[in-house]
N, C-alpha and C positions, 0 to 999 in steps of 0.2 A: 504494500500499501504505501510506500515512502516515495516509489515514485509518481506520486499522485500528486504530493503536499509540496506545494510553491518551497522555496526556500525563504521566499519573504514574498508578504502580501500588499498592495497598495491599492489605492481608490483609483489614481490616474499617475500619468507617467511625470505629470509636472511638480507630482506630489514625493518623488524620488530626488533627494540632494544628489547632484551628481558628485559632487566633494565625496561625504560622507559617507553615501550608500553604494558609491561607485570606484571612488578614484582611489581613497581611503583603503578599499578592499582590494587593491590590486587588479581591478580590472581597466583594460587600456583597448577590448573591443565587444561590441554591442550588437546582437541579432534582437533587430525589432520586429515584431508580427505588424502586420497592416490593418487589417479590417479591424476596427472596433477598439484597436490599442491605439492608433494613430489617426485612422480615418473614422469619418463617422461612417456608420452601415448607411445609415438614413437619406444622407444629404451627401457622401462623398467627398466631406471636407476635411482640411485639418485643421483644427481648431487654433486658435493663436498663442494660448499658451503651450499648446503640443508645439509648434513651429519655434515657438523663442525655446524652448527645451532641447530641443536637437540641433538648433543653431549654438545654443552654449555648451553640449555637450562635444559637438563638434570644434569648438573654439577652444574648448579644453584639452584637446589633444586625443577624444576618444576616437575610433576606426569605427563604422555603422552599416550594418550591412542589412536591409530589409527582408524577411521573408514570409511568403505565403502562400497559402492552398489559393488562392483566386490566380485567376488567368486572365481577367479582362483588363481594358485599358486602362480603367480607372487607378489599379495600381501601380503599372507602368509609368503613369503620368503623373503619380503623386512621387515617386521616386525620382523621376527626372526633374521636378518642379521642386526638391529638397536636396538636388542635387546627391543624390545616395545609389549606391547598387541595388540591386535587387534579386532575390532568387524568387518565380513565381511557378505557380503546378508545384508546389513543393511537396505535396503529399504527406505533410507532417501529420503523426507523429513519426514515420518513416522517416532514420537517419543521416539519407545521403542528403537529403536539400541543406540540415545543417552544416554537415562535412564542407557541402557548395558552396554556402554562404560564407564559413571561415575560409576558405583559400581565395572568394573572392577580394578579401580583405587582410589577407596575411595572417590572421589570428590564430594564436597560440592556447591550446584549449583551455589551460589552466588560468588564462587571463580574459577568458569569453563571457560574457553573461549574458542570457536571454530574456528577453520581457515581452511577455503577452498575456492576453484575457481570457486563454482557455486549458482550462486543466491537462482536459485529454488529449489534447495536440502539441501546445507551446510549453506546459509543465512535462507532460510523459516525454514528448521526444527530445527535448533539451538532456532530460535525465539518462534516457537511452545512450544517450553520445555522451555523458558525463560531463554535461553542461550545468550550471547551475542556474535560475530560473525565477524571476521576480512575477508575480500573476498580479495582475490588474483588474479592477472592474471593468466591464462592456462601457464604453464612450456614451452607447444609446441602447435601448431597450431594441432597438429593432433588428432581426437578425432572418437568417435563414431559418427554415423551419426544421432543419434537420440539427441546427446549431441549437436551437429552444431548446429542442429534445434533451442533446448533451449537457445544457445549462441544468437541467430538472436533476441529472446524474449529479453532476458536479456541485449543488447545493447539498447533495446528502454527503458526499466526501469532506466538503469544506467546513459542514454543520453548521455550529453557531460561531464560527471563527468571522474576524472582523478584519477589516485592513485596517493596517499602522497609521498612527497620524503624520500629517505631513512633516516631513521632515528637511523640504527644501527651500 
């Protein structure tokens, strides 16, 4: 069951302190999920606070690669807009996409952190590869029907666990 538990749990990406929660823990590389982690599922926008956080992370020297099970143009356009590499059609939680994403940014496993909004894709996949993973609440409630079904299972796994308070 430990494979399903996030290493840390936050409400939103911008609640994570780049210095305290990432750099001080010796992470140099980030793999970021796209849908409902940085890109809203309902309107396909990257909220201003998320854009600012990503920019600040880049300015701090972190190398970032986006990783998505999606293959539609909106995720590729998002990567272009943010000037970030992306792995699409990743089939998370299968390990190959995490490995591909790490290769794109020259990442070493021990210095790489995955951040996403799903236990059964992002957290499980990262742990299968030996990466630490922070879980976020989804940006919006809107989601694909199969994802909504998985979220019910995730709520059982998480039970009453609450996100950490903002440390950003």
